[in-house]
C-alpha positions as CSV (number, residue, x, y, z in Angstrom):
1,M,144.4,41.3,156.4
2,L,141.5,42.1,158.6
3,I,142.4,45.6,160.4
4,Q,141.0,47.2,163.0
5,E,141.3,50.2,165.1
6,N,142.4,50.1,168.2
7,A,144.0,46.2,167.1
8,V,147.0,45.5,168.4
9,I,147.8,43.4,165.5
10,V,151.2,40.6,165.8
11,V,152.7,40.3,162.6
12,P,155.3,36.8,162.5
13,G,159.0,37.0,161.6
14,G,160.8,36.2,158.6
15,R,161.4,33.3,159.8
16,E,159.5,31.4,162.6
17,G,161.6,30.8,165.8
18,D,164.3,32.8,164.6
19,P,165.3,35.3,167.5
20,Y,167.5,37.7,165.1
21,Y,163.5,38.2,163.6
22,P,160.5,38.3,166.2
23,D,157.1,38.3,165.6
24,I,156.2,42.2,165.0
25,E,153.7,44.1,167.1
26,V,152.3,46.9,165.6
27,N,149.8,48.8,168.0
28,L,147.6,50.6,165.4
29,G,145.8,52.7,167.9
30,V,148.3,54.7,168.7
31,I,148.9,55.5,165.0
32,L,145.5,56.4,164.1
33,A,145.1,58.4,166.9
34,N,147.9,60.3,166.2
35,Q,146.6,60.5,162.1
36,H,143.2,62.4,163.8
37,R,145.5,64.8,164.5
38,Q,146.3,65.4,160.8
39,A,142.3,67.1,160.5
40,E,144.4,69.7,163.5
41,V,145.7,71.7,160.5
42,A,143.3,73.5,159.0
43,S,143.4,75.3,162.3
44,V,146.7,75.0,163.3
45,T,148.1,78.0,165.4
46,K,151.7,79.2,165.9
47,M,151.3,78.3,169.6
48,K,149.9,75.3,168.7
49,A,151.9,73.9,166.0
50,P,155.2,72.9,167.5
51,E,153.2,70.8,169.1
52,L,151.6,69.1,166.4
53,L,155.0,69.3,164.7
54,K,156.5,67.1,167.3
55,T,153.4,64.4,167.0
56,F,153.6,63.8,163.5
57,N,157.1,64.3,163.6
58,E,157.8,61.1,166.0
59,S,154.9,59.1,163.9
60,W,156.9,59.3,161.0
61,R,159.9,58.1,163.4
62,D,158.1,55.3,165.0
63,L,156.6,53.9,161.2
64,D,159.6,54.5,159.5
65,K,161.3,51.6,161.8
66,L,158.9,49.7,162.0
67,I,158.7,49.0,157.4
68,K,161.9,49.1,158.0
69,Q,161.9,45.5,160.1
70,L,159.2,44.1,158.3
71,S,161.1,44.9,154.7
72,A,164.2,42.9,156.4
73,S,162.0,40.1,157.9
74,K,160.6,39.7,154.3
75,I,163.6,39.8,152.8
76,V,164.4,36.4,155.0
77,A,160.9,35.0,155.0
78,E,160.5,34.8,151.0
79,R,164.1,33.3,151.8
80,E,162.4,30.6,152.8
81,V,159.9,30.4,150.1
82,E,162.0,30.0,147.5
83,K,164.3,26.9,149.6
84,R,161.2,25.0,150.3
85,K,160.5,25.8,146.6
86,A,163.4,24.7,145.0
87,T,163.7,21.9,147.5
88,M,160.3,20.5,145.8
89,L,161.3,20.3,142.4
90,L,164.5,18.6,143.0
91,E,163.3,15.8,145.7
92,E,159.0,15.6,145.7
93,V,157.5,17.1,143.0
94,E,158.2,14.2,140.0
95,G,157.0,11.7,142.5
96,V,154.0,13.6,143.5
97,L,153.5,13.8,139.7
98,K,154.3,9.8,139.2
99,T,151.3,9.2,141.4
100,K,148.7,11.2,138.8
101,T,147.0,9.4,136.5
102,N,147.7,11.5,132.8
103,V,149.4,14.1,134.4
104,S,152.9,14.9,132.2
105,S,155.4,16.5,133.9
106,T,154.6,20.3,132.5
107,K,156.1,23.5,134.0
108,D,152.8,24.4,134.8
109,T,152.0,20.7,136.5
110,R,155.4,21.1,138.8
111,D,154.2,24.8,140.0
112,A,150.7,22.8,141.1
113,V,152.7,20.6,142.9
114,I,154.0,24.0,144.9
115,V,151.0,26.2,145.1
116,L,149.3,22.9,147.0
117,D,152.1,22.1,149.2
118,P,150.7,23.0,153.0
119,T,154.3,23.9,153.9
120,Y,155.1,26.5,151.0
121,Q,151.7,27.7,151.3
122,K,152.2,28.1,155.4
123,L,155.9,30.0,154.8
124,Q,154.1,32.0,151.4
125,D,151.2,33.3,153.7
126,R,153.4,34.5,156.5
127,V,155.0,36.8,153.2
128,D,152.0,38.1,152.0
129,K,151.4,39.1,155.5
130,I,154.5,41.1,156.5
131,Q,153.6,42.8,152.7
132,A,150.4,43.8,153.5
133,M,151.5,45.2,157.4
134,A,154.5,47.1,155.6
135,E,152.1,48.7,152.4
136,F,149.4,49.4,154.9
137,L,152.0,51.3,157.5
138,K,154.1,52.6,153.9
139,G,150.3,54.6,153.2
140,K,150.3,56.2,156.8
141,L,154.1,56.8,157.1
142,K,153.1,59.4,154.0
143,S,150.4,60.9,155.7
144,F,152.5,62.6,158.5
145,E,154.8,63.3,155.9
146,N,152.1,65.6,154.6
147,A,150.6,66.5,158.0
148,Y,154.1,67.7,158.5
149,T,155.0,69.7,155.6
150,S,151.6,71.3,156.3
151,V,152.3,72.8,159.0
152,K,155.7,74.0,158.2
153,K,154.2,75.5,155.2
154,I,151.8,77.7,157.0
155,L,154.5,78.6,159.7
156,G,156.6,80.3,156.5
157,E,153.2,82.1,155.6
158,D,153.1,85.9,156.0
159,P,153.0,85.8,159.5
160,T,149.6,89.0,158.9
161,S,148.2,87.1,156.7
162,M,148.3,84.2,159.1
163,L,147.8,85.9,162.3
164,Y,144.1,87.4,160.9
165,R,143.0,84.2,159.3
166,H,143.4,82.6,163.0
167,G,141.6,85.7,164.2
168,N,144.5,86.5,166.8
169,P,145.3,89.9,165.9
170,N,147.5,90.6,168.6
171,L,149.9,87.9,168.1
172,S,152.7,88.5,165.3
173,H,155.9,86.9,165.9
174,G,155.3,86.6,169.4
175,A,155.1,89.9,169.8
176,E,151.9,92.5,170.8
177,T,151.0,94.7,167.9
178,P,150.2,98.2,169.6
179,R,147.0,99.4,169.4
180,S,146.8,102.0,168.1
181,E,148.1,100.1,164.9
182,Q,144.9,98.1,164.6
183,I,141.6,99.2,163.0
184,P,138.3,97.3,162.1
185,G,138.9,94.8,159.1
186,G,142.3,93.3,160.4
187,Q,144.2,95.7,158.5
188,I,147.2,98.5,159.8
189,P,148.1,101.2,158.8
190,P,151.1,102.0,157.0
191,R,154.1,104.3,159.6
192,T,154.6,107.6,158.5
193,P,158.0,108.1,157.6
194,T,160.3,109.7,159.6
195,P,161.3,113.7,157.5
196,T,165.2,113.3,157.1
197,P,167.3,116.2,158.4
198,T,168.4,118.8,156.3
199,P,171.7,119.2,157.1
200,T,173.0,122.6,157.6
201,P,175.5,123.9,155.8
202,A,178.6,125.6,157.9
203,P,179.7,129.1,157.4
204,G,182.0,130.4,154.4
205,R,181.7,126.8,152.9
206,T,179.9,125.3,150.2
207,G,179.8,121.7,151.2
208,A,177.3,119.9,154.3
209,R,179.1,118.9,157.2
210,W,177.0,117.3,160.4
211,G,177.4,118.7,163.5
212,R,178.5,121.9,165.3
213,T,179.8,124.0,162.9
214,S,183.0,126.5,163.7
């Protein structure tokens, strides 16, 4: 099956003329446009991440729906192939073989008659087209899943290392880092701990108490 970008491919349904298994339209233009955005994972920022996650999640959802529709259609199409094969074995194959000179009835010759049958070929071609598109979309589905997971992992990194890697030392969990704590090189010096006050013992007592003394 020839696959071109920006094309809308119509995949045949499981059974010709069956309203329950209609033809399925696959808009490759939308799928591939969203797939190109996976390159943005390499430079994702906290501000861009939510929109990117939404795109990947919606793409995965739409592909998953298409794949399930194709899988259902494939089951029906395969049944039609088996039905045609059974009909030929019971009603047609032996008659065809009798018209052939020096051709005996064996499994190979019976299979040959079935494979050469135009109706059988048409039904099998329907199965092949459905399967080819399903396998193609499964690859796209996995790529969106990987891209979504990658963005989530990046967001789960240490926020300091991520924000300096992207060149924005003023953003940390959405809050501004005080300028007095910023130094060249992107390192933030540790705060000097505040000394803990020493309790004043009350007169005539050996223990220590907080607050006023009597």
